[in-house]
Structure formats: structure tokens, C-alpha cells
MARFIPA-296581 format. One record per residue: y, x, z of N, C-alpha, C in turn. Coordinates in pm, whole numbers. Example, Ala and Ser with C-alpha at 12.3 -4.5 7.8 and 13.67 -1.06 7.14 Angstrom:
<atoms>
    nc2    nc1    nc3   cac2   cac1   cac3    cc2    cc1    cc3
   -569   1319    780   -450   1230    780   -330   1320    780
   -225   1285    708   -106   1367    714      3   1290    787
</atoms>
This chain:
<atoms>
    nc2    nc1    nc3   cac2   cac1   cac3    cc2    cc1    cc3
  -5159   5134    626  -5296   5143    710  -5259   5040    834
  -5122   5033    859  -5092   4982   1009  -5116   4806    969
  -5101   4751    850  -5113   4630    827  -5270   4581    831
  -5377   4688    811  -5506   4646    830  -5561   4590    701
  -5680   4551    721  -5748   4510    583  -5685   4369    553
  -5732   4325    436  -5674   4192    387  -5783   4150    276
  -5740   4064    196  -5833   4003     86  -5847   4116    -42
  -5745   4206    -28  -5752   4320   -141  -5757   4461    -79
  -5756   4464     51  -5776   4603    111  -5900   4609    186
  -5981   4712    178  -6116   4725    283  -6128   4841    340
  -6149   4887    453  -6175   5019    503  -6313   5030    538
  -6383   5129    505  -6520   5160    509  -6524   5297    561
  -6628   5299    679  -6666   5437    760  -6736   5513    653
  -6740   5636    641  -6818   5727    565  -6955   5739    656
  -7050   5652    618  -7173   5671    693  -7297   5719    596
  -7262   5751    481  -7382   5797    389  -7450   5673    330
  -7422   5562    384  -7504   5431    329  -7398   5369    230
  -7434   5360    101  -7355   5307    -13  -7358   5157    -22
  -7467   5100     17  -7504   4954    -10  -7364   4862     22
  -7328   4867    143  -7208   4806    180  -7078   4818     84
  -7077   4967     64  -6944   4977    -34  -6970   4941   -173
  -7100   4928   -236  -7119   4908   -365  -7094   4718   -359
  -7140   4682   -236  -7131   4517   -236  -6971   4482   -240
  -6900   4565   -159  -6764   4546   -172  -6690   4565   -309
  -6716   4670   -363  -6691   4701   -523  -6713   4576   -606
  -6832   4525   -609  -6884   4411   -664  -6780   4296   -641
  -6769   4272   -516  -6671   4144   -476  -6532   4165   -520
  -6481   4268   -507  -6346   4303   -560  -6337   4292   -729
  -6445   4336   -777  -6436   4335   -941  -6469   4191   -967
  -6524   4097   -892  -6538   3940   -933  -6389   3874   -864
  -6321   3931   -820  -6191   3870   -778  -6063   3919   -835
  -5987   3970   -750  -5854   4019   -807  -5839   4169   -799
  -5944   4227   -770  -5932   4365   -744  -5902   4403   -618
  -5887   4536   -582  -5846   4569   -461  -5834   4722   -440
  -5838   4766   -306  -5823   4901   -276  -5936   4928   -171
  -6046   5018   -179  -6122   5037    -80  -6100   5178    -24
  -6100   5192     94  -6057   5344    152  -6170   5384    228
  -6258   5470    164  -6381   5525    240  -6329   5641    334
  -6400   5648    437  -6383   5736    551  -6273   5689    646
  -6242   5567    629  -6132   5523    735  -6188   5404    834
  -6171   5428    946  -6223   5324   1055  -6104   5234   1095
  -6137   5095   1108  -6042   5024   1164  -5992   5057   1288
</atoms>
């Protein structure tokens, strides 16, 4: 987590709003893949 976000790592706060998370999942699915850490704030 020290290295922060990158092209394949994304942090998402847990706000109960899934739209942004779903958009990130879609973007990762259409590229190289990646890791989404839900409940983590930058």
C-alpha cells in the first residue's frame, strides 16, 4: 500500500456506492486486469 495506486492497483473507500467500483472493474477487465482494494482510503 505504500506504493499507492497505479495502472493496476486502485483504492476505493467503502461508501455503499457501487457505481464507481463497477466502472473500475469494467476498466480493469478491458485492460491488463488489476487489484481493487475496497475500504481503503488513499
